[in-house]
N, C-alpha and C positions, 0 to 999 in steps of 0.2 A: 623749820626746825627738826633737828634731828632727833630720832627714837632716845627715851630716857628723859626729855626735856631739856638738852643741851641745844644751844643757841649754834647753828652751823653758821660761824663767823667769815666764810667765804661765800656763802648765798647772798645775793644779791635781787631778787626778784621783789623783795618789798621795800626796798632802799631805793627813793628816786635820785639817780646821782646827782652830783655837783661837783663844781670845781673850786677850788682855793687857791685866790692868788697870792703866792707866798714868794717872799725876797731870797737872795740868794742865788744858788747856782741855778735849781730848780724853779722856774718862773710861775707854773702851774701845777698843781696836784690835784687829779680826779679822784673822788670819793664814790665808791659805788659798794662799800658794804660795812658791817661791823668792823673787820678787821683792819679796813684802811681808815676809816675813824681812829681805832687804836693807834696806828702807825702814824698818822699825821700829828697826831696830840704828842707823840713820842718823839716822832723824829723831824720833825719840821715848824714846831710851834715856838715862836720868839719868847716866849717867856714861860715857866713855871708854876707862876702863881694868876691870882684874879680868879674872883669869884665864880663867874663862866667858866673859865678853864677847870678849875677844881670840880665844879659840876660835872661837867663833861666827861672828866677822867670817870666820877662816880659810876655816870649812867654807864659806861660803856663795862665799869665792873658789874653795873647791875642787869647787864643784857645777859649776862650768864646766867642768872635768875630768869628769864623771860621777860625783859622789858624790851618791846616792840623795837625794832628797827628804827621806825620813824621817829620813837623817842630821842635814839642817840644822836639821829641826824639833826633833828632841830638842838639839842644839847650842843653839838658842834658848830652849829650858825651862829648860836648863841655867843659861844667862845670866839669866834671868828670876829664877830663885831664888836666885841669887847677888847680883842687884841688889834683891832683894825684891820684885819685881814678881809680883803673883798671875796665875797664867794657869788660864784655864779651857777645856777640851777641848769644842769646839763640835761637834754633829751635824751630820752632813754632807746 
């Protein structure tokens, strides 16, 4: 976290990487930070509804208020399961 309590969205040391297996031109997407969680939810998500999707988006917004990166990661995984997007835990 940066000074002043603001999350560094580019920092990844507390975020265990994972890969989303998405459809379309981009076959997979490596997620290593909160910024990449947010980008995946906005750019490649197949739908903009679903209970876990909404929870994952809310968790990203909450991360600005010091929610741990692993909480956002877990929310992303639940949303991926809900959307039928395979997830592979990447080795750091």
